[in-house]
C-alpha positions as CSV (number, residue, x, y, z in Angstrom):
1,D,12.3,-2.7,-8.1
2,D,9.9,-5.3,-9.7
3,F,9.0,-6.6,-6.3
4,A,8.1,-3.1,-5.0
5,K,6.0,-2.5,-8.1
6,K,4.2,-5.8,-7.6
7,L,3.5,-5.1,-3.9
8,V,2.1,-1.6,-4.7
9,Y,-0.2,-3.2,-7.3
10,L,-1.3,-5.9,-4.8
11,L,-2.3,-3.4,-2.1
12,D,-4.8,-1.7,-4.5
13,F,-8.0,-3.6,-3.7
14,N,-10.0,-2.1,-6.5
15,E,-7.4,-3.0,-9.0
16,L,-7.4,-6.6,-7.7
17,V,-11.1,-6.8,-8.1
18,N,-11.0,-5.5,-11.7
19,A,-8.1,-7.9,-12.7
20,S,-9.2,-11.0,-10.8
21,D,-11.3,-13.9,-11.9
22,P,-15.0,-13.2,-11.2
23,D,-15.2,-16.3,-9.0
24,T,-12.4,-15.1,-6.7
25,P,-13.9,-14.4,-3.2
26,V,-13.8,-10.7,-2.2
27,E,-12.4,-11.8,1.2
28,T,-9.4,-13.3,-0.6
29,L,-8.7,-10.1,-2.4
30,Q,-9.0,-8.1,0.8
31,E,-6.5,-10.4,2.5
32,I,-4.0,-10.0,-0.4
33,S,-4.4,-6.2,-0.1
34,F,-4.0,-6.3,3.7
35,Y,-0.9,-8.5,3.6
36,S,0.7,-6.3,0.9
37,L,0.3,-3.4,3.3
38,L,1.9,-5.3,6.1
39,A,4.8,-6.4,3.8
40,I,5.4,-2.8,2.7
41,I,5.4,-1.6,6.4
42,S,8.0,-4.2,7.2
43,I,10.2,-3.3,4.2
44,V,10.1,0.5,4.4
45,R,10.1,1.1,8.1
46,E,13.2,3.2,9.0
47,N,14.6,2.5,5.5
48,Q,14.8,5.7,3.4
49,A,16.1,3.9,0.3
50,A,13.1,1.5,0.4
51,Q,10.7,4.4,1.1
52,D,12.1,6.1,-2.1
53,I,11.7,3.0,-4.2
54,Y,8.1,2.4,-3.1
55,A,7.3,6.1,-3.6
56,K,8.6,5.9,-7.1
57,H,6.1,3.1,-7.8
58,G,3.1,5.0,-6.5
59,V,2.7,3.6,-3.0
60,I,1.5,6.9,-1.5
61,P,-1.4,7.4,-3.9
62,A,-2.3,3.7,-3.5
63,I,-2.3,4.0,0.3
64,L,-4.4,7.2,0.2
65,K,-6.8,5.3,-2.0
66,S,-6.9,2.5,0.6
67,L,-7.8,5.1,3.3
68,K,-11.1,5.7,1.4
69,A,-12.0,2.0,1.9
70,G,-15.3,1.3,3.6
71,S,-14.2,-0.8,6.5
72,Y,-12.1,0.2,9.5
73,E,-9.5,-2.5,9.4
74,P,-7.9,-1.6,6.0
75,K,-7.9,2.0,7.0
76,K,-6.0,1.3,10.2
77,T,-3.4,-0.7,8.4
78,A,-3.1,1.8,5.6
79,C,-2.4,4.5,8.2
80,F,0.4,2.5,9.7
81,C,1.8,1.9,6.2
82,L,1.6,5.6,5.3
83,T,3.4,6.5,8.5
84,A,6.2,4.0,7.6
85,V,6.5,5.4,4.1
86,V,6.8,9.1,5.2
87,Q,8.8,8.6,8.4
88,Q,11.9,10.8,8.3
89,N,11.4,11.3,4.6
90,D,10.5,14.9,3.7
91,L,10.0,14.2,0.0
92,N,7.4,11.6,0.7
93,K,5.8,13.8,3.3
94,S,5.4,16.5,0.8
95,E,3.6,14.1,-1.6
96,V,0.9,13.5,1.1
97,I,0.4,17.2,1.9
């Protein structure tokens, strides 16, 4: 549960920018967010229990926020992540709609 909460936090690029040291390169924060999305994809794919845990920690709103990012690459990864979180999970699908 704590791990899920931390990963959801790390995927939120804007939150990372606000909380990080001002000297931290933006690219580093983007990588953290990107790899958090990849980790979540790996964990929740075809695993409804994990999907439910991550949904409880706000992964869907965080992913939707990532979809508003300016560059293409984070959006593509966020789409894959959102698909993994809602796949065969009607409750999570309803949160997106």
